[in-house]
C-alpha positions in Angstrom: -17.7 40.1 -25.5 -15.1 37.9 -23.9 -14.2 37.5 -20.2 -11.6 35.6 -18.3 -12.7 33.3 -15.5 -11.4 34.3 -12.0 -8.2 32.2 -11.7 -7.2 33.8 -8.4 -10.3 32.3 -6.8 -9.5 28.9 -8.2 -6.0 29.1 -6.9 -7.3 29.8 -3.4 -9.7 26.9 -3.6 -6.9 24.6 -4.8 -4.7 25.5 -1.8 -7.5 25.0 0.7 -8.6 21.6 -0.6 -5.0 20.2 -0.5 -5.1 20.2 3.3 -5.1 16.7 4.8 -8.6 16.9 6.4 -10.1 17.7 3.0 -8.3 15.2 0.9 -11.4 13.2 -0.1 -13.3 16.3 -1.1 -10.2 17.5 -3.0 -10.1 14.4 -5.1 -13.7 14.7 -6.1 -13.5 18.5 -6.9 -10.0 18.6 -8.4 -11.1 18.3 -12.0 -13.5 21.3 -11.6 -11.0 23.4 -9.8 -8.3 22.8 -12.4 -10.7 23.7 -15.1 -11.4 27.0 -13.4 -7.7 27.7 -13.1 -7.1 26.9 -16.8 -8.5 30.4 -17.7 -10.6 29.4 -20.7 -12.5 32.1 -22.6 -16.3 32.1 -22.7 -17.8 31.7 -26.2 -17.7 34.7 -28.4 -21.3 36.0 -28.8 -20.7 37.3 -32.3 -19.0 34.2 -33.7 -20.6 31.6 -31.5 -17.3 29.7 -31.1 -15.3 28.9 -28.1 -11.8 30.5 -28.1 -9.0 29.2 -26.0 -5.4 30.4 -25.6 -3.0 28.6 -27.8 -0.3 26.8 -25.8 3.2 26.1 -27.2 3.9 22.5 -28.0 5.7 20.8 -25.2 9.1 19.2 -25.9 9.6 15.5 -25.6 11.5 16.0 -22.4 8.7 17.9 -20.8 6.2 15.2 -21.8 8.4 12.6 -20.3 8.6 14.5 -17.0 4.8 14.3 -16.6 4.8 10.5 -16.7 4.1 8.7 -13.4 7.2 8.1 -11.2 7.9 4.6 -10.2 9.3 4.3 -6.6 11.7 1.5 -7.6 14.0 2.1 -4.7 12.9 3.8 -1.5 14.8 4.8 1.6 12.4 4.7 4.6 13.8 6.8 7.6 11.2 5.5 10.1 12.8 7.1 13.1 14.8 10.2 13.9 16.2 8.9 17.2 20.0 8.1 17.2 22.7 7.3 19.7 25.3 9.1 17.6 25.7 12.9 17.0 27.1 13.1 13.5 27.4 16.8 12.6 26.4 16.3 9.0 23.2 14.2 9.6 20.1 15.6 8.0 17.5 13.4 9.7 18.1 14.7 13.3 15.9 14.0 16.3 13.3 16.7 15.9 10.6 14.2 17.0 10.4 10.8 18.6 7.5 9.7 16.4 7.4 6.2 14.9 4.4 4.8 13.0 2.5 1.9 14.6 3.8 -1.3 13.0 0.6 -2.1 11.1 0.5 1.4 9.6 4.1 1.1 8.5 3.2 -2.2 6.9 0.2 -0.7 5.1 2.4 2.0 3.7 5.0 -0.5 2.5 2.2 -2.5 0.8 1.1 0.7 -1.1 4.7 1.2 -2.2 5.0 -2.4 -3.5 1.7 -2.0 -5.4 3.2 1.2 -7.0 6.2 -0.7 -8.2 8.8 -0.7 -5.4 11.5 -3.3 -5.8 13.9 -2.3 -3.1 13.3 -0.9 0.4 16.1 0.4 2.6 15.4 1.1 6.3 17.3 3.9 7.9 17.1 6.5 10.6 18.2 8.0 12.9 19.5 4.6 14.1 17.0 1.9 13.0 18.1 -0.6 15.7 17.1 1.7 18.5 13.3 1.1 18.2 12.3 -1.9 20.4 16.0 -3.0 20.4 15.7 -3.9 16.7 12.5 -5.9 16.9 10.4 -3.3 15.1 13.0 -3.2 12.3 13.2 -7.0 12.2 9.5 -7.4 11.8 9.4 -4.9 8.9 12.4 -6.7 7.2 10.6 -10.0 7.5 7.3 -8.6 6.2 9.0 -7.0 3.1 10.8 -10.2 2.2 8.3 -12.9 3.3 5.0 -11.3 2.5 5.7 -8.5 -0.1 8.4 -10.7 -1.8 10.6 -7.7 -2.5 13.7 -8.5 -4.5 15.9 -6.4 -2.1 15.6 -5.5 1.6 18.4 -3.5 3.1 19.4 -1.5 6.2 21.7 1.4 6.9 23.0 1.5 10.5 25.9 2.8 12.5 26.2 -0.8 13.7 26.7 0.0 17.4 23.5 -1.7 18.6 23.3 -4.8 16.4 23.6 -8.1 18.2 24.2 -11.6 16.8 20.8 -12.7 18.0 19.2 -10.3 15.5 21.0 -12.0 12.7 19.8 -15.4 14.0 16.2 -14.2 14.0 16.0 -12.0 10.9 19.2 -12.4 8.9 17.6 -14.7 6.3 15.2 -11.9 5.3 17.9 -9.3 4.8 19.8 -8.8 1.6 22.2 -6.0 2.4 23.5 -4.5 5.7 25.2 -1.1 5.1 27.3 0.2 7.9 28.2 3.9 8.1 32.0 4.3 8.4 33.6 7.7 7.7 37.0 7.0 9.1 39.3 4.2 10.3 40.9 6.5 12.8 39.0 6.3 16.1 39.9 9.9 17.0 38.4 11.1 13.8 35.3 9.2 14.5 34.9 10.9 17.8 35.3 14.3 16.1 32.7 13.4 13.6 30.2 12.4 16.3 30.5 8.6 16.3 32.2 8.3 19.7 30.7 5.8 22.1 32.9 5.9 25.1 35.0 2.8 25.4 33.4 1.2 22.3 35.5 1.2 19.2 33.6 1.9 16.0 36.2 0.3 13.8 36.5 -2.9 15.8 32.7 -3.2 15.8 32.7 -2.8 12.0 35.0 -5.9 11.7 32.8 -7.9 13.9 29.7 -7.0 11.9 31.5 -8.0 8.7 32.0 -11.5 10.1 28.4 -11.8 11.2 27.2 -10.8 7.7 29.3 -13.6 6.2 28.2 -16.1 8.8 24.5 -15.4 8.2 24.7 -14.7 4.5 23.9 -11.0 4.4 25.7 -8.9 1.8 28.0 -6.3 3.5 28.1 -2.7 2.3 29.9 0.4 3.6 28.6 4.0 3.4 30.9 6.9 3.9 30.3 10.7 4.1 33.3 12.8 3.1 33.6 15.7 5.5 36.2 18.2 6.8 37.5 15.7 9.3 38.3 12.8 6.9 38.7 14.6 3.6 42.5 13.8 3.5 42.2 10.2 4.8 43.0 7.3 2.4 40.6 4.5 3.3 41.2 2.3 0.3 43.4 -0.3 2.0 41.0 -0.9 4.9 38.0 -1.0 2.5 39.8 -3.6 0.4 40.4 -5.7 3.4 36.8 -5.7 4.5 35.7 -6.4 0.9 32.2 -5.0 0.9 29.9 -5.6 -2.1 29.5 -1.9 -2.5 31.1 1.3 -1.1 28.8 4.2 -1.4 29.7 7.9 -1.0 26.9 9.6 -3.0 23.6 8.7 -4.6 20.2 9.9 -5.8 17.2 8.2 -4.2 13.7 8.6 -2.9 13.5 9.5 0.8 10.5 8.7 3.0 10.3 10.2 6.5 8.8 8.9 9.7 5.3 10.0 8.6 5.8 8.3 5.2 6.1 11.6 3.4 8.5 12.0 0.5 11.2 14.6 1.1 12.0 16.9 -1.7 15.8 17.5 -1.5 16.1 20.0 -4.3 17.6 23.4 -3.5 19.3 22.1 -0.4 15.9 21.6 1.4 13.9 18.7 2.7 10.4 19.7 2.0 7.8 17.0 2.8 5.0 15.9 0.6 1.7 14.7 2.0 1.8 11.2 3.5 1.3 8.2 1.2 -1.1 6.9 3.9 -3.4 9.8 3.3 -3.2 10.5 -0.5 -1.5 7.4 -1.9 1.9 6.9 -3.6 1.0 8.4 -7.0 -0.1 11.7 -5.6 2.6 12.1 -2.9 5.5 11.2 -5.2 4.7 14.1 -7.5 6.1 16.4 -4.8 9.2 14.3 -4.1 11.5 16.2 -6.5 12.9 12.8 -7.6 14.8 12.7 -10.8 14.2 9.1 -12.0 16.5 9.4 -15.0 19.4 10.8 -12.9 18.8 7.9 -10.4 19.3 5.4 -13.2 22.2 7.3 -14.8 24.1 7.3 -11.6 23.8 3.6 -11.0 21.0 3.8 -8.5 19.7 0.4 -9.7 22.3 -2.3 -9.3 22.5 -5.9 -8.3 20.8 -5.6 -4.9 19.5 -9.0 -4.1 21.8 -11.4 -2.3 20.4 -14.2 -4.4 21.7 -12.5 -7.5 25.0 -11.4 -6.1 26.3 -15.0 -6.1 28.6 -14.3 -3.1 31.1 -16.9 -1.9 29.9 -17.3 1.7 
């Protein structure tokens, strides 16, 4: 006589032990619970042999997808707070939470140990927290102590001061400024209006500071209904950024250091790498490493290798 083990019970146990407060117990019991769920048959009493269900052979593509993911390039959105109100922004100010500095450094160290080569700090607006000092200390930590090949920032540029470049510019490889239009009226419609401040004029000032302090300058643009017919090529050519990005595939880490799964138009969070480690959390990131490489996600991203004419 043969019987099937209760896989429903195993599924319930798996769900319960994945909760944050039971992480350590989950790690110790996981092998047993997965064995229960596998639905093995008990030995046949007549033949005295264990019978198991035959599984179809996996394709090479499926086998490759089970390999550990390396977080080569990570975008860390450590804050949701912003002084702009761009209608297309996904990381809106639902919370004001920012990790304590030492906890953020601990998470960055975990990522480095898992294979991270490039970190990009974003928000929200990353220069809002402590007037850029929090960001500056993370930038210096990643370059000076973690020795990452590339440290970059994405900012709207409105809060950056030259003093920040004097204090932290040597540790920064790339500064990417968000610019979706060179028409100030369009910028206001998009949500980048700042009263009397001119977003385009500020962009030109930042370009000069990047050159003065030897930071590679990059521009990020989001094509939307307000700028879809605008030709920005002439202005982009004049600014001469090292890169002009309009679309990419990458790993996103939120303010709690959870990977965000962006598949199916959602932003579903994993558990925090601070609780379960990088290898476990990244399994739920939805990240397609092959597509990342195919679309040029890994490029020359260290200012030492760019060989720019300062």
